[in-house]
C-alpha angles and dihedrals in degrees: 000000000000118000115260114262119233113237110202105156144029093264094061093037094057092044087085113082093214091056090050088052090052091051090049091053093046093047088078093055146289120329135178121237092253091059092046089051091050095048096045097040091224130130115269094243091055092050091047091051092053092045090052091055091049091047093048092057093042098249093123132035128200136211131187118241108181106298094344130087111215121205127209136173121262104198097189095095089052091066091084091049091048093050092049093048090044091063090056092046091056091048094048093043089055091048093048091049090052090047090050089053092050092048092048090050091049092049090049091049091048091049091050094049092046091051091055092055097057 
């Protein structure tokens, strides 16, 4: 069995696809564990384990409602992730714009050379 990885920040917490699914479900609003288990189709201990990781890094908050514990997203820790991804988005947007320009120029050149052959 592989050693357990230590999850200490939002980056490592969201690296797991199940935890991203949990965040997606909770983005719409608070849900109890039983509903998360039902929607994910996972065993309750697995969902609880993932929720603990998300709670430990601050990505989810809980509140007691009678006998239920409701979970909700806390987006604050995602700001660092958003900023980091944003830098890549700007870089790739610039590259795609340059590629669009090159492709448009090639299409224009092709259209001009085709017109001369007719």
